[in-house]
Each structure stands twice: as structure tokens, then as C-alpha cells.
NUVEXMAR-188628 format. One record per residue (C-alpha): x, y, z; residue in one letter; residue number from 1. Coordinates in pm, 1 decimal, decimal comma. Layout:
N
u: X&v: Y&w: Z&aa: A&i: NUM
...
END
This chain:
298
u: -574,1&v: 96,9&w: 2104,4&aa: M&i: 1
u: -599,9&v: 21,2&w: 1734,2&aa: T&i: 2
u: -387,8&v: 138,2&w: 1440,9&aa: V&i: 3
u: -493,0&v: 131,0&w: 1075,6&aa: F&i: 4
u: -213,9&v: 26,9&w: 836,8&aa: L&i: 5
u: -182,5&v: 84,5&w: 462,2&aa: F&i: 6
u: 68,9&v: -107,5&w: 248,4&aa: P&i: 7
u: 292,9&v: 25,5&w: -25,4&aa: G&i: 8
u: 394,6&v: -122,8&w: -356,0&aa: Q&i: 9
u: 540,4&v: -469,5&w: -390,1&aa: G&i: 10
u: 238,5&v: -700,8&w: -372,0&aa: A&i: 11
u: 64,3&v: -567,9&w: -682,5&aa: Q&i: 12
u: -94,6&v: -811,1&w: -926,3&aa: E&i: 13
u: -359,3&v: -785,7&w: -1200,3&aa: P&i: 14
u: -640,6&v: -901,8&w: -969,5&aa: A&i: 15
u: -553,6&v: -662,2&w: -686,5&aa: M&i: 16
u: -868,7&v: -450,2&w: -731,4&aa: C&i: 17
u: -1115,5&v: -739,2&w: -740,7&aa: D&i: 18
u: -1195,5&v: -732,1&w: -368,6&aa: A&i: 19
u: -1302,0&v: -365,9&w: -369,1&aa: V&i: 20
u: -1493,0&v: -348,9&w: -698,4&aa: R&i: 21
u: -1821,8&v: -381,5&w: -507,2&aa: R&i: 22
u: -1761,6&v: -46,5&w: -337,4&aa: H&i: 23
u: -2032,4&v: 188,9&w: -474,2&aa: P&i: 24
u: -1773,3&v: 451,6&w: -564,3&aa: Q&i: 25
u: -1514,3&v: 217,9&w: -713,1&aa: F&i: 26
u: -1571,4&v: 318,7&w: -1074,0&aa: H&i: 27
u: -1575,7&v: 690,1&w: -990,3&aa: E&i: 28
u: -1254,3&v: 666,9&w: -787,3&aa: R&i: 29
u: -1088,3&v: 451,1&w: -1050,8&aa: Y&i: 30
u: -1191,8&v: 691,5&w: -1327,2&aa: Q&i: 31
u: -1011,6&v: 971,3&w: -1142,3&aa: T&i: 32
u: -691,6&v: 770,8&w: -1184,4&aa: I&i: 33
u: -760,1&v: 693,3&w: -1550,8&aa: C&i: 34
u: -823,4&v: 1059,2&w: -1628,8&aa: D&i: 35
u: -497,2&v: 1173,4&w: -1471,3&aa: L&i: 36
u: -272,3&v: 904,9&w: -1622,3&aa: V&i: 37
u: -470,7&v: 894,0&w: -1948,4&aa: Q&i: 38
u: -472,6&v: 515,3&w: -1938,3&aa: T&i: 39
u: -734,2&v: 254,5&w: -1848,4&aa: D&i: 40
u: -493,0&v: 49,0&w: -1641,6&aa: V&i: 41
u: -730,0&v: -236,2&w: -1558,5&aa: L&i: 42
u: -827,5&v: -278,9&w: -1922,5&aa: R&i: 43
u: -459,1&v: -300,2&w: -2013,6&aa: E&i: 44
u: -404,0&v: -558,1&w: -1739,8&aa: L&i: 45
u: -701,4&v: -761,0&w: -1860,1&aa: A&i: 46
u: -542,2&v: -760,4&w: -2205,5&aa: A&i: 47
u: -237,7&v: -933,5&w: -2059,9&aa: G&i: 48
u: -5,5&v: -638,1&w: -1998,8&aa: R&i: 49
u: 78,2&v: -736,0&w: -1640,0&aa: A&i: 50
u: 419,7&v: -568,7&w: -1672,6&aa: E&i: 51
u: 244,0&v: -231,4&w: -1639,9&aa: M&i: 52
u: 223,1&v: -294,7&w: -1266,3&aa: L&i: 53
u: 601,2&v: -266,3&w: -1247,7&aa: N&i: 54
u: 563,5&v: 99,4&w: -1345,6&aa: Q&i: 55
u: 567,3&v: 327,8&w: -1043,8&aa: N&i: 56
u: 271,1&v: 549,0&w: -1131,1&aa: R&i: 57
u: 32,4&v: 263,1&w: -1203,9&aa: F&i: 58
u: 122,8&v: 39,5&w: -909,7&aa: S&i: 59
u: 130,3&v: 327,8&w: -659,3&aa: S&i: 60
u: -209,8&v: 463,1&w: -763,5&aa: L&i: 61
u: -382,3&v: 124,1&w: -760,4&aa: L&i: 62
u: -223,1&v: 49,1&w: -423,0&aa: T&i: 63
u: -377,3&v: 354,8&w: -256,0&aa: V&i: 64
u: -707,1&v: 302,3&w: -439,4&aa: L&i: 65
u: -743,2&v: -46,8&w: -294,9&aa: V&i: 66
u: -630,5&v: 56,4&w: 53,7&aa: G&i: 67
u: -866,9&v: 351,5&w: 85,4&aa: T&i: 68
u: -1167,6&v: 162,8&w: -52,2&aa: L&i: 69
u: -1098,2&v: -137,2&w: 172,2&aa: A&i: 70
u: -1107,6&v: 92,1&w: 474,5&aa: L&i: 71
u: -1441,4&v: 238,3&w: 366,6&aa: E&i: 72
u: -1588,6&v: -109,6&w: 320,4&aa: L&i: 73
u: -1462,1&v: -202,0&w: 667,4&aa: F&i: 74
u: -1634,6&v: 102,0&w: 817,8&aa: K&i: 75
u: -1968,1&v: -11,5&w: 675,9&aa: Q&i: 76
u: -1989,4&v: -287,2&w: 935,4&aa: H&i: 77
u: -1744,8&v: -185,7&w: 1208,0&aa: S&i: 78
u: -1733,1&v: 102,8&w: 1453,8&aa: D&i: 79
u: -1365,7&v: 52,9&w: 1544,3&aa: V&i: 80
u: -1194,7&v: 391,0&w: 1568,6&aa: E&i: 81
u: -816,3&v: 406,6&w: 1524,8&aa: P&i: 82
u: -581,8&v: 581,3&w: 1764,5&aa: A&i: 83
u: -333,1&v: 634,6&w: 1480,3&aa: A&i: 84
u: -260,2&v: 548,5&w: 1118,0&aa: C&i: 85
u: 56,8&v: 434,1&w: 945,8&aa: A&i: 86
u: 133,8&v: 367,8&w: 581,9&aa: G&i: 87
u: 431,0&v: 202,1&w: 417,6&aa: Y&i: 88
u: 599,2&v: 408,1&w: 144,6&aa: S&i: 89
u: 321,0&v: 539,8&w: -82,6&aa: V&i: 90
u: 78,4&v: 395,2&w: 172,2&aa: G&i: 91
u: 168,6&v: 687,0&w: 398,1&aa: Q&i: 92
u: -52,0&v: 901,6&w: 173,6&aa: W&i: 93
u: -343,6&v: 659,8&w: 221,3&aa: A&i: 94
u: -285,1&v: 692,8&w: 596,3&aa: A&i: 95
u: -292,3&v: 1072,9&w: 564,5&aa: M&i: 96
u: -618,2&v: 1047,4&w: 370,9&aa: H&i: 97
u: -767,2&v: 823,6&w: 640,7&aa: A&i: 98
u: -665,0&v: 1079,2&w: 904,2&aa: A&i: 99
u: -843,1&v: 1360,2&w: 719,4&aa: G&i: 100
u: -533,0&v: 1542,6&w: 597,3&aa: M&i: 101
u: -614,7&v: 1530,5&w: 225,4&aa: I&i: 102
u: -911,5&v: 1439,3&w: 6,7&aa: G&i: 103
u: -907,9&v: 1151,2&w: -238,5&aa: Y&i: 104
u: -884,4&v: 1346,6&w: -563,6&aa: E&i: 105
u: -615,9&v: 1577,7&w: -425,7&aa: A&i: 106
u: -420,8&v: 1276,1&w: -298,8&aa: M&i: 107
u: -430,4&v: 1107,7&w: -640,2&aa: I&i: 108
u: -310,2&v: 1428,4&w: -808,2&aa: A&i: 109
u: -19,3&v: 1448,6&w: -561,9&aa: V&i: 110
u: 75,5&v: 1086,9&w: -623,6&aa: L&i: 111
u: 72,6&v: 1133,6&w: -1000,4&aa: V&i: 112
u: 323,6&v: 1417,5&w: -963,4&aa: E&i: 113
u: 523,5&v: 1220,9&w: -706,7&aa: R&i: 114
u: 551,7&v: 928,8&w: -947,6&aa: A&i: 115
u: 640,8&v: 1160,7&w: -1236,3&aa: R&i: 116
u: 931,0&v: 1311,9&w: -1043,8&aa: L&i: 117
u: 1055,3&v: 971,8&w: -928,3&aa: M&i: 118
u: 1028,9&v: 825,6&w: -1277,7&aa: D&i: 119
u: 1202,2&v: 1129,0&w: -1428,3&aa: E&i: 120
u: 1507,4&v: 1060,5&w: -1215,5&aa: Y&i: 121
u: 1491,2&v: 687,1&w: -1282,4&aa: S&i: 122
u: 1491,7&v: 747,9&w: -1658,2&aa: A&i: 123
u: 1818,6&v: 940,3&w: -1629,0&aa: S&i: 124
u: 1980,7&v: 696,8&w: -1383,7&aa: E&i: 125
u: 1812,6&v: 353,4&w: -1395,2&aa: P&i: 126
u: 1798,8&v: 186,5&w: -1058,2&aa: G&i: 127
u: 1644,2&v: -103,8&w: -875,6&aa: G&i: 128
u: 1576,5&v: -257,7&w: -537,9&aa: M&i: 129
u: 1599,4&v: -597,1&w: -374,3&aa: C&i: 130
u: 1479,3&v: -757,2&w: -53,1&aa: A&i: 131
u: 1730,9&v: -902,6&w: 189,8&aa: V&i: 132
u: 1615,1&v: -1141,5&w: 461,2&aa: I&i: 133
u: 1824,3&v: -1313,9&w: 723,3&aa: G&i: 134
u: 2121,8&v: -1081,4&w: 772,7&aa: L&i: 135
u: 2202,7&v: -863,1&w: 1070,4&aa: K&i: 136
u: 2154,5&v: -492,3&w: 1009,6&aa: E&i: 137
u: 2513,4&v: -406,7&w: 1102,2&aa: A&i: 138
u: 2645,5&v: -679,3&w: 871,7&aa: E&i: 139
u: 2440,5&v: -553,7&w: 578,2&aa: L&i: 140
u: 2525,4&v: -189,7&w: 641,8&aa: E&i: 141
u: 2897,9&v: -266,0&w: 657,0&aa: A&i: 142
u: 2882,9&v: -452,8&w: 326,8&aa: L&i: 143
u: 2696,1&v: -168,9&w: 154,8&aa: L&i: 144
u: 2940,7&v: 86,9&w: 291,1&aa: E&i: 145
u: 3228,8&v: -107,8&w: 137,1&aa: R&i: 146
u: 3045,0&v: -117,7&w: -194,3&aa: L&i: 147
u: 2985,3&v: 257,8&w: -183,4&aa: R&i: 148
u: 3356,3&v: 314,4&w: -122,4&aa: L&i: 149
u: 3421,5&v: 102,9&w: -432,1&aa: D&i: 150
u: 3194,7&v: 327,9&w: -638,3&aa: G&i: 151
u: 2867,4&v: 133,0&w: -618,5&aa: F&i: 152
u: 2590,1&v: 361,1&w: -482,8&aa: P&i: 153
u: 2361,8&v: 127,1&w: -290,4&aa: V&i: 154
u: 2177,6&v: 187,3&w: 37,8&aa: F&i: 155
u: 1932,6&v: 32,5&w: 283,2&aa: I&i: 156
u: 1600,1&v: 178,2&w: 172,4&aa: S&i: 157
u: 1350,9&v: 2,0&w: 400,1&aa: N&i: 158
u: 1391,8&v: -114,7&w: 759,4&aa: Y&i: 159
u: 1099,3&v: -355,9&w: 773,1&aa: N&i: 160
u: 1156,3&v: -568,4&w: 1082,2&aa: C&i: 161
u: 1430,2&v: -769,1&w: 1247,8&aa: L&i: 162
u: 1642,6&v: -923,9&w: 973,9&aa: G&i: 163
u: 1429,6&v: -794,3&w: 685,1&aa: Q&i: 164
u: 1543,0&v: -501,5&w: 472,3&aa: Y&i: 165
u: 1523,9&v: -362,5&w: 122,3&aa: S&i: 166
u: 1817,3&v: -202,9&w: -53,8&aa: I&i: 167
u: 1819,1&v: 44,3&w: -343,5&aa: A&i: 168
u: 2081,7&v: 163,5&w: -587,7&aa: G&i: 169
u: 2180,7&v: 200,2&w: -949,7&aa: T&i: 170
u: 2135,9&v: -114,8&w: -1156,2&aa: L&i: 171
u: 2510,9&v: -195,1&w: -1161,4&aa: P&i: 172
u: 2525,2&v: -135,2&w: -785,4&aa: A&i: 173
u: 2226,0&v: -360,1&w: -719,6&aa: I&i: 174
u: 2382,1&v: -632,8&w: -931,3&aa: G&i: 175
u: 2710,4&v: -609,1&w: -742,2&aa: Q&i: 176
u: 2530,9&v: -592,6&w: -407,1&aa: A&i: 177
u: 2324,8&v: -903,1&w: -478,2&aa: M&i: 178
u: 2639,1&v: -1092,3&w: -572,6&aa: E&i: 179
u: 2816,5&v: -982,3&w: -253,6&aa: S&i: 180
u: 2515,2&v: -1046,5&w: -30,2&aa: I&i: 181
u: 2462,2&v: -1393,3&w: -177,6&aa: A&i: 182
u: 2809,8&v: -1486,3&w: -54,8&aa: A&i: 183
u: 2686,2&v: -1421,7&w: 301,7&aa: L&i: 184
u: 2411,9&v: -1683,8&w: 251,6&aa: R&i: 185
u: 2101,8&v: -1484,6&w: 352,0&aa: P&i: 186
u: 1772,8&v: -1667,6&w: 397,6&aa: K&i: 187
u: 1629,4&v: -1481,8&w: 100,3&aa: K&i: 188
u: 1756,3&v: -1240,5&w: -162,7&aa: L&i: 189
u: 1502,5&v: -1120,0&w: -416,8&aa: L&i: 190
u: 1502,5&v: -843,0&w: -675,6&aa: Q&i: 191
u: 1184,7&v: -636,5&w: -636,5&aa: L&i: 192
u: 942,1&v: -551,7&w: -919,9&aa: P&i: 193
u: 997,6&v: -175,0&w: -905,6&aa: V&i: 194
u: 1116,1&v: 70,8&w: -1168,2&aa: S&i: 195
u: 1368,6&v: 270,8&w: -967,9&aa: G&i: 196
u: 1590,0&v: 311,5&w: -662,1&aa: A&i: 197
u: 1327,3&v: 445,1&w: -424,1&aa: W&i: 198
u: 1387,0&v: 580,7&w: -73,1&aa: H&i: 199
u: 1758,1&v: 642,0&w: -107,1&aa: C&i: 200
u: 1989,4&v: 943,6&w: -161,5&aa: P&i: 201
u: 1986,6&v: 889,1&w: -538,1&aa: L&i: 202
u: 1643,1&v: 1054,5&w: -543,6&aa: L&i: 203
u: 1764,9&v: 1385,1&w: -397,8&aa: K&i: 204
u: 1669,1&v: 1570,2&w: -717,1&aa: T&i: 205
u: 1316,0&v: 1429,2&w: -704,9&aa: A&i: 206
u: 1295,1&v: 1529,1&w: -338,3&aa: E&i: 207
u: 1367,0&v: 1893,4&w: -419,6&aa: S&i: 208
u: 1108,9&v: 1902,6&w: -697,1&aa: G&i: 209
u: 844,5&v: 1738,0&w: -480,1&aa: F&i: 210
u: 897,3&v: 1985,9&w: -197,5&aa: E&i: 211
u: 840,9&v: 2275,2&w: -438,1&aa: R&i: 212
u: 526,6&v: 2108,7&w: -570,4&aa: Y&i: 213
u: 387,0&v: 2049,8&w: -220,7&aa: L&i: 214
u: 398,5&v: 2421,8&w: -146,5&aa: Q&i: 215
u: 84,3&v: 2450,7&w: -358,4&aa: G&i: 216
u: -97,5&v: 2154,7&w: -199,7&aa: V&i: 217
u: -343,6&v: 2210,6&w: 85,1&aa: A&i: 218
u: -280,6&v: 1970,0&w: 373,3&aa: L&i: 219
u: -497,3&v: 1970,8&w: 684,1&aa: G&i: 220
u: -410,7&v: 1877,5&w: 1039,9&aa: E&i: 221
u: -461,5&v: 1507,1&w: 1111,9&aa: P&i: 222
u: -756,8&v: 1399,2&w: 1324,4&aa: R&i: 223
u: -528,5&v: 1132,1&w: 1468,5&aa: I&i: 224
u: -149,5&v: 1085,7&w: 1455,9&aa: P&i: 225
u: 4,3&v: 954,9&w: 1133,7&aa: V&i: 226
u: 344,7&v: 789,6&w: 1154,1&aa: I&i: 227
u: 621,7&v: 950,1&w: 949,3&aa: D&i: 228
u: 821,2&v: 693,0&w: 750,1&aa: N&i: 229
u: 1130,4&v: 913,1&w: 769,0&aa: V&i: 230
u: 1150,6&v: 943,3&w: 1148,9&aa: T&i: 231
u: 928,2&v: 666,3&w: 1282,7&aa: G&i: 232
u: 744,3&v: 931,1&w: 1486,5&aa: E&i: 233
u: 426,6&v: 1128,0&w: 1416,9&aa: S&i: 234
u: 420,0&v: 1352,7&w: 1112,1&aa: L&i: 235
u: 485,2&v: 1715,7&w: 1207,3&aa: P&i: 236
u: 183,2&v: 1945,0&w: 1232,0&aa: V&i: 237
u: 364,4&v: 2259,5&w: 1117,4&aa: D&i: 238
u: 298,0&v: 2300,7&w: 743,9&aa: G&i: 239
u: 654,2&v: 2375,4&w: 636,0&aa: D&i: 240
u: 798,7&v: 2092,6&w: 844,2&aa: L&i: 241
u: 530,4&v: 1855,9&w: 714,8&aa: L&i: 242
u: 603,4&v: 1932,3&w: 349,9&aa: R&i: 243
u: 974,3&v: 1900,9&w: 414,6&aa: R&i: 244
u: 931,0&v: 1556,8&w: 570,9&aa: S&i: 245
u: 697,9&v: 1436,4&w: 294,1&aa: L&i: 246
u: 954,5&v: 1533,5&w: 32,5&aa: S&i: 247
u: 1242,8&v: 1375,4&w: 227,1&aa: R&i: 248
u: 1041,0&v: 1054,1&w: 214,8&aa: H&i: 249
u: 1156,1&v: 1004,4&w: -144,7&aa: L&i: 250
u: 1527,9&v: 1002,6&w: -65,8&aa: S&i: 251
u: 1534,5&v: 863,0&w: 289,2&aa: H&i: 252
u: 1475,6&v: 505,8&w: 406,2&aa: P&i: 253
u: 1138,3&v: 386,0&w: 531,2&aa: V&i: 254
u: 1173,8&v: 338,1&w: 907,6&aa: Q&i: 255
u: 880,8&v: 97,4&w: 933,0&aa: W&i: 256
u: 1000,2&v: -108,2&w: 1228,8&aa: S&i: 257
u: 1082,7&v: 205,8&w: 1427,4&aa: R&i: 258
u: 737,3&v: 351,8&w: 1363,4&aa: G&i: 259
u: 552,8&v: 37,6&w: 1472,9&aa: I&i: 260
u: 764,2&v: 12,5&w: 1787,7&aa: K&i: 261
u: 681,6&v: 376,1&w: 1864,1&aa: Q&i: 262
u: 309,9&v: 300,5&w: 1841,5&aa: L&i: 263
u: 339,6&v: -7,4&w: 2061,4&aa: I&i: 264
u: 534,4&v: 191,6&w: 2319,9&aa: A&i: 265
u: 244,5&v: 438,9&w: 2320,7&aa: G&i: 266
u: -5,6&v: 167,1&w: 2409,4&aa: G&i: 267
u: -126,2&v: 42,0&w: 2069,6&aa: C&i: 268
u: -191,3&v: -332,2&w: 2067,2&aa: T&i: 269
u: -402,0&v: -401,2&w: 1756,8&aa: Q&i: 270
u: -299,9&v: -329,4&w: 1397,2&aa: F&i: 271
u: -540,0&v: -373,9&w: 1104,6&aa: I&i: 272
u: -400,3&v: -370,0&w: 750,9&aa: E&i: 273
u: -614,9&v: -240,0&w: 463,2&aa: F&i: 274
u: -508,5&v: -319,3&w: 109,2&aa: G&i: 275
u: -394,3&v: -597,5&w: -116,1&aa: H&i: 276
u: -178,2&v: -862,9&w: 46,9&aa: G&i: 277
u: -66,5&v: -894,0&w: 408,6&aa: S&i: 278
u: 298,0&v: -789,0&w: 401,7&aa: Q&i: 279
u: 271,1&v: -538,3&w: 688,2&aa: L&i: 280
u: 104,4&v: -797,3&w: 911,0&aa: S&i: 281
u: 392,0&v: -1034,3&w: 836,9&aa: K&i: 282
u: 643,4&v: -764,6&w: 929,5&aa: F&i: 283
u: 449,7&v: -705,4&w: 1249,7&aa: G&i: 284
u: 492,1&v: -1065,2&w: 1361,1&aa: F&i: 285
u: 868,4&v: -1011,0&w: 1364,4&aa: F&i: 286
u: 847,9&v: -667,0&w: 1527,3&aa: I&i: 287
u: 640,3&v: -760,9&w: 1833,8&aa: D&i: 288
u: 470,4&v: -1098,3&w: 1875,6&aa: R&i: 289
u: 259,9&v: -973,6&w: 2165,8&aa: D&i: 290
u: 75,8&v: -726,4&w: 1942,7&aa: A&i: 291
u: -213,8&v: -833,5&w: 1720,0&aa: D&i: 292
u: -148,0&v: -778,2&w: 1348,7&aa: F&i: 293
u: -410,8&v: -876,9&w: 1097,4&aa: R&i: 294
u: -510,1&v: -796,6&w: 741,9&aa: G&i: 295
u: -872,6&v: -709,4&w: 668,2&aa: W&i: 296
u: -1016,6&v: -859,7&w: 353,0&aa: R&i: 297
u: -1303,6&v: -690,8&w: 172,7&aa: A&i: 298
END
């Protein structure tokens, strides 16, 4: 059985849309984004303002644009039908779109509000994230717990695969955490190009606001299961439970490894990634080397 995967932010770059520009609806879909954010993002990038991609609303919207269009281009010459979909962070919404839960324009409107709420918190309490590779989970968790006891709010925000995690916290906490983690000599320690402390308890206020907003958003039942980043299991079908889980996504860690293992345990053996970059396929190699992970390029 095959699973369609959709990446989140982190691999964005000015040329990220180039591969899907030939899609006949590219300009229409892109214009939907421009109208809602009142900015021609690609024109700004072409003018040399690459730093715009570090802003949550721009990078998240372009990420789902590329992922959804790549899937549609794939379908033009392939009849592969997925048994499930999974998306990483904001990519979970692209997965929901692929499963028929929400239309494109409605999805973009939701993501604009999602980014607004996240950015609103970040403006009041600046935060950041960094990737940690090469430490044991228990070792990293123990270090972060000690830092929290010392007054530095920092948390594991993404469980990517064995030995690969992201952490999130206030800027002072991230700085202190990187200094402490470096002393443990990880294979890699890298600050991420994001504008806030996503997927951690610091976003509790944004979570509450997003849940209220989602009460007015129509969400259909999925045609196929969609993995929930919060639990690593399928998204709930019940509307209230679904909206609750989607809002908790902002303040809870992404359980990516758990979700992929759940799919493999259910008989899924092939995973196709749609979007810019191949980060999810790389994670997959370290989750289960018997499964086939590959990125599809438009």
C-alpha cells in the first residue's frame, strides 16, 4: 500500500515554485495566496528579498501550494491510489486537502489565520527552533528538563526519526539549549530558519484562538485516513475532536516517526513525497529501511 507525504516548512528557497509553474492552474492558485496576504511573494523574492521566506505565513503558504500542485501533476500520468496521507507540520493541511477534507481556497484561508495567530504570539514572545541530530531521545529530554527547571522554556517540538529532533523555545532558551547541547557533541546542531517557537506549549494561546476559528470552518470526512501529527494515529472523524486535535497541533510536538511507524504496521510499504525538497524521505530511511521512501519531482 502507498502513502502520499507532504512536507512542512524548513526547505523553502526562492526557487521552490519553479517545478510546478507549468501546472495550468498555478497562477490562479498562487493569486489566491497573493490576494489573502496582499503581497506578491514571488515578485519580492525575485527582487532579492529571500528573507521573506523566514516569515511563517509566506513559507507555509508556498509550501502547501507546491505540495498540492506537485500531487496534481503526478496524477496526470499515474493511477497510483494512496491508502493514506500524512503531512509534516503545515503539510498536514495539504494531506487533508488530498484526502478530500477541505478545498484549496478554504485551506489557504485557514492557513493564513493559522499563521496570523502563531505570529501574533511570536511577536509578544520571540522564539526560535533548532535541529538536533545524533543524541538519544532520553538524553535530550533530560537536558531540556533541567533547562526548564532553571527557567529556560525549551521543548522537543518534532520527533522526526531515530536520533533526529527539533526543539523550540524562547530565544534566550534556545541560545542556552544550543550551548548545552553542543557540549554533548551531537552530530549536528543547527538553528532553523523559522520565526517562532512552533509546536510547543508556548503556543497555548494561539491554540485556543485557532480552535475557536475552526468552529466556523467546514471540514469533510476523509476519503482515506490522514495521520494526526499530535498522536501519530489517524485524525479523528468526529468534528469536535478533529478541530480540537488540529488546534492542539500548534502547541504539541509533531510525532512524525510515530505516525510513519503506525502506517508501516498497518501494511504500508511505499511512501511518495510531494513538495520541495526530500526531507521526509530522508527521515523515512532512518525510520524503516525496509520501506520505500521517495520524493516525486515535477
